[in-house]
C-alpha positions in Angstrom: -6.4 56.9 29.3 -5.6 58.1 32.8 -3.8 56.0 35.4 -6.9 55.5 37.5 -8.7 53.9 34.5 -5.8 51.4 34.0 -5.9 50.5 37.7 -9.6 49.9 37.6 -9.3 47.9 34.4 -6.5 45.7 35.9 -8.5 45.2 39.1 -11.7 44.2 37.2 -9.7 41.8 35.0 -8.3 40.1 38.0 -11.7 39.8 39.6 -13.2 38.4 36.4 -10.4 35.8 35.9 -10.6 34.7 39.5 -14.4 34.2 39.5 -14.4 32.6 36.0 -11.6 30.1 36.9 -13.2 29.3 40.2 -16.6 28.6 38.6 -15.1 26.5 35.8 -13.2 24.4 38.4 -16.3 24.0 40.5 -18.6 23.0 37.6 -16.1 20.6 36.1 -15.2 18.9 39.3 -18.7 18.6 40.7 -20.1 17.7 37.3 -17.5 14.9 36.6 -17.8 13.6 40.2 -21.6 13.6 40.3 -22.0 12.1 36.8 -19.7 9.2 37.4 -20.8 8.6 41.0 -17.5 9.5 42.5 -18.7 12.5 44.5 -20.7 10.6 47.2 -19.7 7.0 47.8 -22.9 4.8 47.9 -21.5 1.4 48.8 -18.3 2.3 50.6 -15.1 4.1 49.5 -13.5 2.7 46.4 -10.2 3.4 44.6 -12.0 5.7 42.1 -13.4 7.8 45.0 -10.0 8.2 46.5 -8.4 9.1 43.1 -11.2 11.6 42.4 -10.8 13.3 45.8 -7.0 13.4 45.4 -7.4 15.0 41.9 -10.0 17.4 43.4 -7.6 18.5 46.2 -4.6 18.8 43.8 -6.5 20.8 41.3 -7.9 23.1 44.0 -4.3 23.7 45.2 -3.5 24.5 41.6 -6.4 26.9 41.4 -5.3 28.6 44.6 -1.7 28.9 43.3 -3.0 30.5 40.0 -5.1 33.0 41.9 -2.2 33.8 44.2 0.1 34.5 41.3 -2.7 36.6 39.7 -3.1 38.8 42.8 0.5 38.9 43.9 1.3 41.9 41.7 0.8 45.1 43.7 -1.3 48.0 42.5 0.5 51.3 42.0 -1.6 53.0 44.7 -0.7 50.6 47.5 
């Protein structure tokens, strides 16, 4: 296998993992929040809404950190 094919394979793996992890985070977060009624407060903000949004922000920061670590490695061509 030539070097160009390995670079393309590595790039496509990074793209696939980034998209997959982002979609899983989105579906889980919005699904849990909408199902339990924590996503949009109906009768004012409660403690569960605050905890849900705190978990959502912290897990988003974790997802960003994972993607940063994934894309930090330089490609051989640049």
